[in-house]
VEXMI-689732 format. One record per residue: residue in one letter; x, y, z of N, C-alpha, C in turn. Coordinates in steps of 0.05 Angstrom, whole numbers, padded with zeros to 5 digits, always signed. Atoms other than C-alpha are relative to their C-alpha. Last residue first. Layout:
# residues N
AXYZXYZXYZ/...
//
This chain:
# residues 382
R-00007+00020+00008+00359-00195-00053+00008-00026+00009/W+00023+00015+00005+00319-00148-00014+00006-00022-00023/K-00008+00018+00022+00364-00105+00022-00018-00022-00007/V+00010+00033-00006+00333-00047+00050+00010-00013-00017/R-00026+00025-00010+00380+00014+00064-00018-00026-00008/G+00013+00027-00018+00350+00071+00023+00018-00025+00009/E+00013+00029+00025+00378+00130-00002+00003-00026+00024/K-00027+00027+00006+00379+00188+00052-00005-00016-00024/D-00017-00017+00016+00327+00252+00044+00029-00025-00007/S+00019-00010+00021+00264+00219+00072+00027+00006-00021/P+00005-00030+00017+00305+00199+00139-00007+00005-00024/W-00026-00013+00014+00300+00128+00157-00008+00023-00005/E-00020-00006-00019+00249+00102+00218+00020+00018-00016/A+00005-00020-00011+00191+00096+00174+00017+00015+00015/D-00024-00001-00017+00225+00043+00126-00009+00031+00011/A+00018+00008-00025+00156+00023+00087+00023+00005+00024/D-00016+00019-00014+00205+00020+00023-00020-00012+00026/D+00009+00012-00028+00160+00061-00018+00005-00018+00015/V+00015+00018-00009+00207+00075-00081-00020+00004+00027/L+00001-00014-00030+00252+00128-00120-00027-00019+00004/I+00018+00005+00002+00294+00099-00179-00009+00009+00029/V+00011-00008-00029+00364+00121-00194-00031-00008-00005/F+00012+00001+00015+00408+00090-00255-00013+00003+00034/Q+00029+00022-00020+00469+00110-00227-00026+00008-00017/G-00011+00028+00011+00534+00144-00267-00014-00021+00012/G-00013-00007+00022+00527+00210-00221-00003-00037-00010/W+00015-00006+00021+00486+00205-00163+00002-00015-00032/H+00016+00021-00024+00533+00186-00114-00024-00003-00021/P+00030+00003+00013+00601+00210-00154-00020-00017+00027/T+00002+00003+00035+00617+00224-00103+00025-00005-00009/P-00018-00016+00025+00621+00215-00027-00012-00006-00029/Y-00002+00011+00009+00551+00219+00019+00029+00003-00026/A+00016+00023-00016+00524+00268+00063+00009-00029-00008/G-00024+00017-00018+00571+00318+00037-00018-00023+00021/D+00005-00007-00022+00512+00372+00010+00016-00019+00028/S-00027-00013-00005+00539+00360-00056-00008+00009+00031/R-00004-00008-00028+00493+00311-00094+00020+00012+00017/E-00012+00029-00024+00509+00313-00161-00006+00013+00028/I+00020+00010-00021+00472+00366-00200+00007-00019+00013/N-00006+00023-00021+00532+00397-00231-00027-00003+00017/V+00002-00007-00029+00513+00463-00277+00000-00037+00004/N+00000+00021-00010+00526+00476-00354+00006+00008+00031/S-00023+00004-00029+00512+00538-00388-00003-00029+00006/G-00027+00010+00007+00480+00532-00462+00025+00002+00017/D-00022-00025+00008+00421+00579-00441+00026-00015-00012/P+00013+00003+00036+00377+00510-00445+00009+00032-00003/L+00025-00009-00005+00415+00479-00390-00007+00013-00022/R+00004-00021+00012+00470+00428-00394-00028+00015+00002/I+00016-00007+00025+00477+00382-00348-00004+00020-00009/V-00006-00019+00009+00533+00348-00297-00026+00009-00029/A-00008-00014-00024+00526+00293-00256-00003+00029-00012/Q-00023-00014-00002+00486+00249-00306+00015+00019+00024/Y+00001-00030-00012+00442+00202-00282+00026+00020-00009/A-00005+00004-00036+00450+00135-00329-00004+00029+00009/F-00013-00007-00015+00421+00144-00405+00003-00006+00034/G-00029-00002+00012+00381+00106-00448+00026+00009+00013/L-00025+00003-00015+00336+00095-00382+00014-00006-00022/W-00007+00021-00008+00277+00129-00413+00017-00010+00021/W+00025-00009-00018+00266+00200-00438-00003-00023+00025/E-00009-00014-00019+00338+00183-00471-00019+00005+00023/D+00011-00023+00000+00307+00120-00505+00014+00023+00020/R-00008-00009+00022+00346+00060-00511-00005+00029+00002/Y-00036+00002-00005+00335+00015-00451+00009+00017-00016/W-00008-00008-00029+00258+00035-00454+00029-00001+00003/E+00005-00030-00003+00254+00028-00530+00006+00008+00034/D-00015-00011+00014+00282-00039-00524+00003+00028-00001/L-00020-00002-00019+00243-00060-00464+00023+00015-00019/G-00021+00021+00003+00183-00053-00502+00016+00016+00012/L-00036+00003+00009+00140-00002-00468+00018-00023+00000/P-00015+00026+00003+00060-00002-00451+00028+00010-00015/Q-00010+00004+00029+00032+00063-00435+00012-00022+00003/G-00025+00009-00006-00009+00083-00369-00002-00017-00024/T+00009+00023-00018-00072+00120-00365+00022-00026+00011/Q+00010-00008-00024-00044+00190-00381-00011-00024+00013/F-00011-00009-00023+00013+00162-00425-00019+00016+00024/G-00005+00032-00007-00036+00122-00469+00019+00005+00033/P+00020-00005-00021-00062+00195-00491+00008-00029+00023/T+00028+00013+00007-00008+00189-00538-00012+00002+00033/R+00022-00001-00020+00056+00239-00546-00027-00014-00006/Y+00025-00005+00005+00118+00229-00591-00017+00000+00028/K+00015+00020-00016+00175+00260-00575-00022-00003-00001/D-00014+00026+00015+00214+00304-00633-00013-00030+00021/P+00012+00010+00021+00168+00360-00617+00012-00026-00009/R-00010+00027+00012+00207+00369-00554-00018-00012-00014/R-00025+00011-00025+00165+00423-00521+00004-00018-00007/S-00024-00010+00015+00124+00456-00589+00030-00009+00036/A-00010+00028+00020+00066+00405-00574+00030+00018-00009/T-00024+00006-00016+00051+00450-00505+00017-00020-00025/E-00017-00021-00008-00003+00500-00540+00026-00013+00009/P-00015-00018+00017-00034+00444-00588+00023+00018+00015/R+00010-00034+00007-00052+00403-00519+00012+00014-00024/M+00003+00007+00033-00034+00326-00522-00020+00029-00005/D+00011-00020+00005-00006+00318-00449-00004+00009-00030/G+00022+00008+00002+00013+00246-00438-00024+00029-00006/R+00007+00018+00031+00085+00257-00461-00027-00004-00002/Q-00004-00020+00021+00093+00308-00406-00009-00012-00024/P+00016-00024-00002+00066+00277-00337+00002+00019-00028/D-00013-00012+00003+00083+00206-00361-00010+00033-00006/Q+00025-00025+00010+00045+00144-00342+00024+00033+00002/V-00001-00034-00014+00085+00084-00346-00017+00020-00004/V+00032-00015+00004+00065+00011-00362+00011+00022+00019/V+00002-00018-00031+00141-00035-00365-00029+00028-00013/Q+00004-00027+00004+00142-00089-00430+00000+00016+00030/A-00003-00005+00036+00169-00160-00428-00007+00029-00004/I+00005-00038+00007+00196-00167-00359-00005+00002-00023/R+00008+00000+00029+00197-00252-00340-00004+00027-00009/N+00008-00030+00015+00209-00266-00273+00012-00003-00022/A+00025+00004+00026+00205-00347-00266-00002+00027-00003/G-00008+00013+00029+00278-00364-00236-00029+00013-00018/D+00018+00019+00005+00264-00314-00176+00003-00003-00027/D-00017+00020+00021+00319-00265-00164-00024-00032-00011/Y-00011-00017+00005+00267-00216-00125+00019-00016-00023/Y-00016-00006-00018+00222-00265-00095+00017+00018-00026/T+00003-00012-00031+00160-00297-00104+00020+00010+00015/G+00008+00013-00017+00150-00289-00180+00007+00000+00024/F-00016-00001-00028+00144-00239-00228-00015-00017+00017/T+00010+00020-00024+00107-00257-00304+00027+00010+00027/G-00011+00025-00002+00105-00214-00367-00006-00010+00026/T+00015+00026+00013+00071-00147-00368+00024-00020-00002/F-00023+00012+00024+00088-00087-00331-00016-00030-00006/G+00017+00032+00012+00045-00042-00288+00025-00002-00004/I+00031+00012-00012+00044+00035-00252-00002-00027-00011/L+00008+00027+00004+00119+00063-00262-00027-00013+00015/V+00017+00014-00030+00116+00140-00254+00002-00024-00019/P+00024+00021+00017+00163+00176-00319-00015-00009+00034/D+00009+00007-00032+00209+00234-00275-00029-00028-00019/H+00021+00015+00006+00255+00267-00329-00009-00014+00030/Q+00013-00029+00005+00314+00320-00308-00034-00004-00014/G+00008-00012-00028+00364+00272-00270-00029+00005-00013/A-00022-00022-00014+00403+00262-00336-00018+00012+00025/L-00011-00030+00009+00344+00242-00377+00017+00018+00019/S-00006+00000+00019+00311+00193-00329+00009+00019-00014/I-00014-00033+00000+00294+00190-00257+00017-00010-00031/V-00014+00023+00022+00236+00122-00251+00022+00027-00007/H-00012-00017+00014+00189+00137-00190+00027-00012-00024/V-00032+00000-00005+00151+00084-00167+00012+00019-00016/P-00013-00012+00029+00075+00079-00162+00027+00005+00011/K-00001-00032+00013+00048+00044-00100+00019+00005-00030/G+00026-00008+00001+00031-00027-00073-00010+00027-00014/S+00019-00021-00016+00092-00035-00040-00029+00003-00011/R-00009-00007-00024+00123-00099-00058-00018+00021+00014/L+00022+00018-00018+00087-00105-00125+00008+00000+00026/L+00027-00016+00006+00123-00033-00149-00026-00025+00018/W+00014-00019-00028+00179-00049-00108-00021+00009-00012/Y-00001+00016-00027+00197-00113-00149-00017+00017+00017/V+00021+00023+00014+00176-00077-00228-00003-00012+00037/A+00026-00012+00001+00226-00024-00202-00026-00019-00003/S+00002-00013-00041+00281-00064-00182-00025+00025+00005/K+00016+00025-00023+00268-00105-00248-00002+00006+00027/T+00029+00000+00006+00279-00036-00285-00009-00022+00018/A+00011-00015-00018+00341-00017-00242-00038+00004-00005/D+00007+00013-00031+00367-00084-00251-00010+00026+00010/E+00021+00021-00005+00365-00080-00327-00008+00001+00027/R+00030-00005+00013+00387-00004-00334-00018-00022-00002/T+00014+00007+00026+00448-00025-00291-00028+00011-00011/A-00024-00012+00008+00485+00003-00224-00004-00001-00031/V-00010+00023+00009+00430+00017-00183+00013+00001-00029/R-00025+00010+00018+00422+00070-00133+00009-00028-00017/Y-00023+00022+00002+00357+00072-00094+00017+00008-00022/Y-00005+00007+00027+00311+00133-00070+00022-00021+00004/H-00023-00005-00010+00265+00133-00003+00014-00004-00036/Y-00017+00005+00023+00199+00135-00009+00025+00008+00013/N-00021-00008-00004+00153+00134+00060+00022-00014-00025/N-00011+00010+00030+00086+00151+00044+00036-00002+00006/R+00008+00029+00017+00039+00149+00102+00023-00009-00016/G-00018+00009-00013+00062+00217+00123-00002-00024+00001/D+00012+00021-00002+00028+00245+00061+00023-00012+00017/L+00034+00002+00002+00041+00310+00036-00012-00022+00004/K+00010-00022-00008+00115+00315+00066-00038+00004-00005/K-00002-00002-00032+00141+00253+00054-00025+00016+00020/Q+00015+00013+00004+00124+00259-00020-00007-00002+00034/I+00028-00016+00007+00163+00328-00002-00027-00023-00007/G+00004-00015-00023+00226+00291+00026-00025+00009-00002/A+00009+00014-00029+00230+00234-00024-00015+00007+00010/I+00021+00010+00006+00227+00286-00088-00015-00015+00027/A+00017-00020-00005+00277+00329-00058-00023-00011+00002/A+00018-00016-00039+00318+00279-00040-00021+00015-00003/P+00014+00016-00009+00316+00251-00115-00001+00002+00033/D-00021+00027-00003+00329+00317-00144-00012-00016+00016/L-00001+00017-00031+00275+00370-00157+00021-00020-00011/G+00025+00014-00009+00284+00420-00215-00001-00013+00027/P+00018-00024+00006+00346+00471-00227-00035-00015+00007/D+00019+00012+00020+00388+00407-00189-00020+00025-00005/R+00007-00030+00017+00441+00458-00151-00018-00018-00023/S-00025-00005+00026+00449+00392-00106-00020+00026+00001/R-00023+00010+00003+00405+00364-00041+00023+00008-00016/N-00017+00013+00012+00343+00389-00051+00028+00005+00007/L-00006+00028-00011+00294+00399+00006+00021-00012-00023/P-00017+00003-00020+00287+00477-00014+00014-00022+00008/R-00034-00002+00008+00265+00454-00078+00015+00013+00029/A-00020+00023+00001+00199+00419-00053+00031-00004-00008/A+00004+00009-00038+00147+00474-00028+00029-00014+00000/Q-00011-00009-00007+00164+00504-00108-00002+00000+00033/L-00025-00005+00004+00154+00443-00145+00010+00030+00013/I-00015+00022-00005+00091+00422-00105+00032+00007-00003/Q-00005+00001-00032+00064+00485-00114+00019-00017+00014/E-00018-00031-00015+00075+00487-00188+00002+00006+00019/A-00031+00015+00008+00050+00408-00193+00018+00029+00004/T+00001-00002+00029-00026+00440-00158+00039-00013-00005/M-00014-00020+00015-00034+00427-00084+00005-00007-00033/P+00006-00027-00007-00089+00401-00045+00018+00015-00012/D-00020-00010+00014-00090+00328-00086+00002+00027+00005/S+00010-00026-00003-00134+00283-00048+00036+00007-00014/G+00026-00003+00012-00140+00203-00049-00006+00027+00002/A+00010-00014-00031-00082+00195+00008-00026+00009-00016/T-00004+00009-00028-00038+00140-00034-00013+00012+00016/Y+00009+00033+00002-00066+00153-00112-00001-00012+00036/N+00030+00009+00005-00074+00225-00105-00008-00033+00010/Q+00009-00016-00027-00001+00238-00067-00024-00003-00010/V+00005+00033-00025+00023+00185-00124-00011+00015+00023/I+00018+00023+00000+00002+00231-00181+00000-00019+00014/R+00031-00001-00004+00021+00291-00147-00012-00021-00008/I+00001+00003-00028+00097+00273-00141-00035+00000+00004/S-00003+00029-00014+00092+00260-00211-00004-00007+00031/A+00029+00008+00002+00067+00325-00222+00002-00030+00001/A+00023-00015-00013+00126+00353-00185-00028-00014-00003/A+00002+00018-00034+00179+00305-00216-00019+00012+00012/C+00008+00031+00002+00156+00339-00284-00005-00022+00023/A+00019+00007-00009+00144+00411-00267+00002-00028-00002/L-00022+00020-00018+00217+00439-00299-00022-00019+00024/P+00013+00031-00004+00178+00455-00365+00026-00011+00030/D-00031+00009+00001+00194+00537-00355-00016-00035+00010/G-00014+00013-00021+00119+00558-00366+00025-00019+00000/K-00020-00020+00009+00081+00582-00434+00028+00002+00029/A-00014+00008+00023+00032+00519-00423+00030+00020-00009/D-00006-00022+00009+00022+00537-00346+00013-00011-00033/E+00017-00016-00013-00002+00478-00315-00002+00019-00008/F+00002-00028+00010+00045+00435-00363-00026+00016+00005/E-00028-00019-00011+00073+00378-00325-00003+00035-00010/T-00022-00010+00021+00005+00345-00329+00020+00020+00009/F-00002-00027+00006-00030+00301-00281+00016+00012-00021/W-00022-00010+00009-00051+00226-00282-00007+00036-00001/K+00009-00023+00010-00098+00196-00239+00021+00004-00008/V-00030-00018-00006-00080+00121-00220-00007+00026-00017/D+00017-00021-00010-00148+00078-00220+00020+00026+00010/V+00023-00020+00009-00112+00022-00229-00013+00021+00010/L+00015-00016-00011-00044-00010-00218-00025+00009-00013/R+00005-00024+00007-00016-00063-00261-00014+00016+00022/D-00025+00000+00007+00005-00140-00254-00001+00035-00006/G-00007+00012+00021-00053-00146-00211+00023+00009-00005/M-00003-00013+00013-00061-00123-00131+00010-00018-00027/T-00032-00015+00007-00071-00168-00079-00006+00018-00022/K-00013+00019+00028-00145-00181-00054+00029+00021-00009/F-00009-00020+00022-00166-00172+00016+00014-00014-00029/R+00010+00008+00023-00204-00212+00074+00008+00028-00007/H-00008-00021+00003-00182-00211+00155-00005-00005-00034/E-00009-00002+00033-00218-00262+00191-00001+00028-00006/I+00008-00023+00018-00206-00270+00264+00007+00010-00021/P-00013-00006+00034-00203-00335+00301-00010+00026-00011/F+00018-00002+00028-00207-00338+00374+00006+00013-00022/T-00013-00011+00030-00176-00368+00431-00019-00001-00017/G-00007+00027+00022-00187-00370+00506+00011+00009-00029/G+00029+00007+00000-00216-00318+00559-00002-00024-00029/G+00012+00013-00024-00145-00300+00576-00030-00007+00003/T+00008-00017-00010-00132-00280+00500+00001-00024+00030/T+00008+00015-00027-00106-00324+00451-00003+00018+00020/L-00011-00015-00021-00114-00294+00383-00004-00011+00023/S+00011+00019-00025-00127-00342+00316+00026+00013+00025/L-00019-00003-00022-00112-00293+00253-00010-00011+00026/T+00009+00017-00031-00142-00323+00202+00012+00009+00017/A-00011-00002-00014-00126-00282+00132-00013-00008+00028/V+00013+00000-00023-00168-00297+00072+00021+00000+00015/Y-00016+00023-00016-00143-00284+00002-00016+00002+00029/D+00014-00004-00021-00171-00262-00059+00015-00017+00022/T+00014+00016-00003-00124-00256-00123-00011-00001+00032/A+00019-00002+00011-00098-00209-00171-00021-00022+00016/G+00016-00023+00006-00029-00227-00161-00027-00001-00010/R-00003+00001+00027+00011-00281-00126-00026+00018-00002/L+00035+00023-00001+00031-00269-00058-00003+00008-00029/L+00020-00009+00010+00108-00248-00052-00023-00012-00007/G+00003-00002+00023+00152-00277-00001-00021+00020-00013/Q-00032-00002+00000+00169-00284+00071+00005+00004-00031/C-00015+00028+00008+00099-00270+00098+00026+00010-00015/S-00012-00004+00026+00067-00221+00145+00010-00033-00010/I+00005+00026+00019+00024-00206+00200+00021+00009-00030/V-00006-00002+00035+00045-00156+00250-00006-00028-00008/G-00015+00006+00008+00030-00139+00332-00007+00005-00040/K-00004-00012+00019-00006-00101+00382+00018-00025-00004/K+00023-00012+00009-00043-00112+00448+00004+00003-00042/G+00015+00022-00002+00008-00164+00484-00031+00013-00021/S+00023-00008-00021+00048-00101+00519-00032-00023-00012/P+00000+00015-00031+00109-00147+00492-00030+00012+00015/E-00016-00020-00012+00089-00136+00416+00000-00006+00031/V+00021-00010-00024+00059-00199+00383+00022+00016+00024/S-00018-00006-00015+00090-00226+00311-00030+00003+00023/S+00016-00019-00015+00036-00261+00266+00029+00005+00021/E-00001+00004-00025+00071-00314+00207-00015+00025+00015/C+00014-00022-00004+00069-00330+00132-00007-00007+00041/G+00003-00002-00025+00124-00381+00106-00023+00024+00017/F-00029-00013-00027+00121-00402+00045-00006+00010+00024/G-00026+00017+00007+00075-00435-00013+00017+00012+00016/P-00014-00021+00020+00019-00382-00011+00032-00020-00005/D-00028+00005-00011-00035-00425+00016+00020+00014-00025/P-00014+00013+00005-00106-00391-00004+00029-00006+00007/V+00015+00015+00016-00119-00387+00051-00006+00021-00035/L+00005-00021+00022-00070-00352+00099-00007-00021-00020/Q+00002+00019+00024-00068-00381+00168-00012+00018-00027/L+00007-00010+00018-00035-00335+00230-00003-00025-00030/V-00005+00021+00029-00027-00355+00292-00011+00007-00018/A+00011-00008+00029-00024-00309+00350+00008-00010-00023/S-00011+00015+00028-00002-00316+00423-00016+00006-00020/T-00030+00016-00006-00009-00285+00496+00015-00007-00024/V+00001+00026+00016-00062-00228+00471+00029-00007+00016/P-00027+00002+00007-00090-00168+00508+00011-00030-00007/E-00011+00022-00022-00154-00150+00497+00028-00003-00007/T+00007-00003-00026-00173-00094+00446+00003-00010+00022/S+00020+00011-00021-00130-00112+00398-00010+00013+00023/E-00001-00005-00032-00084-00085+00348-00030-00011+00009/W+00025+00005+00000-00059-00104+00271-00007+00004+00034/P+00006-00008-00022+00000-00084+00232-00028-00003+00014/V+00023-00013-00010-00004-00107+00161+00000-00005+00032/R-00008-00009-00026+00065-00139+00125-00023+00024+00010/L+00025-00014-00030+00045-00164+00071+00014-00004+00022/Y-00013+00015-00020+00083-00170-00004-00014+00006+00027/R+00003+00023-00003+00032-00167-00054+00026-00014+00024/A-00031+00011+00006+00015-00100-00045+00003-00035+00003/T-00011-00002-00023-00068-00090-00038+00028-00008-00009/Q-00033-00013+00024-00102-00079-00101+00016+00009+00026/A-00010+00001+00034-00172-00083-00060+00023+00012-00005/C-00019+00036+00002-00178-00090+00021-00010-00005-00029/C+00012+00014+00005-00150-00035+00035-00033-00005-00008/T+00011-00001+00020-00111+00005+00001-00019-00032+00012/A+00001-00023+00027-00062+00003+00053-00019-00012-00023/H-00010+00008+00026-00074-00048+00114-00003+00017-00026/D-00010-00024+00010-00074-00025+00186+00008-00015-00026/F-00023+00002+00013-00120-00076+00216+00013+00021-00017/T-00001-00007+00026-00164-00081+00272+00022+00000-00017/V-00021+00009+00005-00188-00132+00327+00000+00022-00033/V+00002-00024+00027-00239-00123+00372+00033-00001-00015/P-00006-00035+00009-00228-00180+00420-00010+00014-00021/R-00016+00008+00021-00283-00233+00447+00015+00026-00012/R+00004-00011+00029-00299-00228+00515+00027+00001-00023/P-00022-00010+00009-00301-00288+00558-00011+00022-00022/A-00011+00022+00023-00374-00296+00580+00027+00019-00005/N-00025+00012-00013-00390-00254+00652+00013-00017-00014/T+00000-00032+00000-00459-00218+00618+00034-00003+00013/A-00007-00010+00032-00478-00284+00600+00016+00023+00009/G+00019+00005+00031-00477-00312+00667+00009+00006-00013/L-00015+00012+00023-00443-00337+00733-00016+00005-00015/G-00013-00022+00015-00480-00293+00797+00016+00001-00029/P+00018-00026-00001-00487-00352+00841+00016+00029-00009/P+00003-00026-00016-00434-00400+00824-00026+00017-00008/A-00008-00014+00003-00458-00460+00775+00002+00019+00019/G-00013+00012-00016-00488-00529+00797+00020+00027+00001/P+00021+00019-00025-00537-00530+00732+00031-00001+00016/P-00003+00034-00004-00502-00482+00681-00008-00010+00020/V-00016+00007-00017-00525-00406+00681-00003-00027-00001/D-00021+00011+00005-00554-00378+00622+00020-00018+00012/S-00034-00006-00010-00617-00379+00654+00018-00002-00017/P-00020+00024+00002-00680-00382+00618+00021+00013+00005/A+00004+00015+00022-00728-00317+00620+00018-00017+00005/G-00011-00014+00028-00739-00285+00690+00002-00020-00023/R-00017+00013+00002-00759-00317+00760+00016+00005-00033/L-00016-00008-00027-00817-00282+00779+00027-00006-00003/V+00003-00025-00009-00848-00284+00706+00015+00005+00023/F-00020-00010+00019-00825-00358+00690-00005+00031+00003/A-00028+00003+00003-00855-00376+00751+00022+00014-00013/G-00012-00021-00029-00925-00341+00759+00034-00016-00001/V-00008-00035+00014-00928-00367+00676+00004+00013+00030/A-00027-00005+00001-00920-00442+00712+00009+00030-00017/V-00021+00008-00012-00972-00440+00769+00030+00004-00017/A+00001-00019-00021-01021-00408+00723+00028+00003+00015/F-00014-00026+00022-01011-00459+00670+00005+00022+00013/I-00028-00001+00006-01020-00516+00733+00008+00018-00021/L-00010-00012-00018-01086-00477+00758+00037-00010-00005/G-00002-00023+00001-01120-00483+00694+00029+00007+00015/G-00023-00010+00025-01103-00557+00676+00002+00031+00007/L-00024+00007-00020-01131-00565+00754+00028+00007-00026/V-00012-00013-00014-01190-00533+00732+00027-00003+00005/V-00004-00030+00006-01206-00564+00672+00008+00018+00016/I-00029+00004+00022-01193-00634+00698+00005+00027-00012/A-00029+00010-00014-01239-00627+00757+00018+00003-00017/Q-00003-00027-00008-01295-00600+00711+00027+00006+00009/G-00008-00012+00022-01284-00672+00669-00002+00040+00013/I-00033+00005+00015-01291-00701+00729+00011+00009-00021/R-00011-00014-00016-01358-00664+00756+00027-00008-00006/E-00005-00031-00001-01388-00680+00693+00019+00013+00014/G-00033-00003+00033-01373-00752+00685+00002+00026+00005/R-00039+00005-00004-01398-00755+00766+00019-00002-00026/T-00001+00037+00000-01477-00732+00738+00037+00003+00006/Y-00022+00010+00027-01474-00654+00755-00010-00024-00001/M-00018+00018-00027-01541-00624+00797+00022-00012-00032/
//
């Protein structure tokens, strides 16, 4: 026999168990809590939520030591109707993004050079049929000099003819931009000679640009002619910062090819910025960095130092005076070791002559993929 109070207690326990059982059964039969809002049509759930686009950026040396000129193609998995770019920190000039008619590709770009050695966040807000989605792209710009640029000697054969200077510089650039050097300087020299547009016994500017493209299709080097050594120097520094790639500087009547990888001083947001002040250039040299005794007989009047392997700072007085730098403009006629003279001016009829002669010549990656490598660059930057 149970008292009235005991029966009430038993009833409460049984009722609680029934409520728990009903709740568990409902959960099992209906599944987990639905994402469908109250009143939504049947079948509308999380699987039909707007798809967030997956975006990839084609950014060279991503995402450290990038060029200070921002021009980065992007591609989306979803069609885009509009794109808005915000760059932090604010560069102080306009930046924007284009969208191709297909809606799946575009380019983010800025009007001037970004600050050096700076961490940036580019937020690309893409509007699709499902809404607007912010996509972040982080990168760091290069400082005033490139780092981790591997040096190669011209003297792979210490007893051979000293004609592989440009080929060694090409190898330096190739290794930096592609991260590999499948060909030696001597092999590059032999492969590039058929690309000459002159009687140059080594490699002329057209051949240097042409073989640089063949070694790595992402490299779009072209040569530029400049009237003065001062303009050539400023142009070389500008293109170094703009491209984030080493610059070939042709000197010694077209027979020497040091590679500019940096500078000391200040460079502003555009070519003729009043803030531009260049105190030194930083160069690698395939000959003057070779410290082996067996190569010392090659121009012993020119000092050598290991600094030319990693980047040697040169004051502008020396840079403008020395024949191995910009002491002389490109010479159309040079004297060979046997005493004979040879005309190394461009002779294929593509341009009126003199073309290179009397000019200062640099080779840069101007990102002009549509223009043939053996032609003079056509980008205007003033």
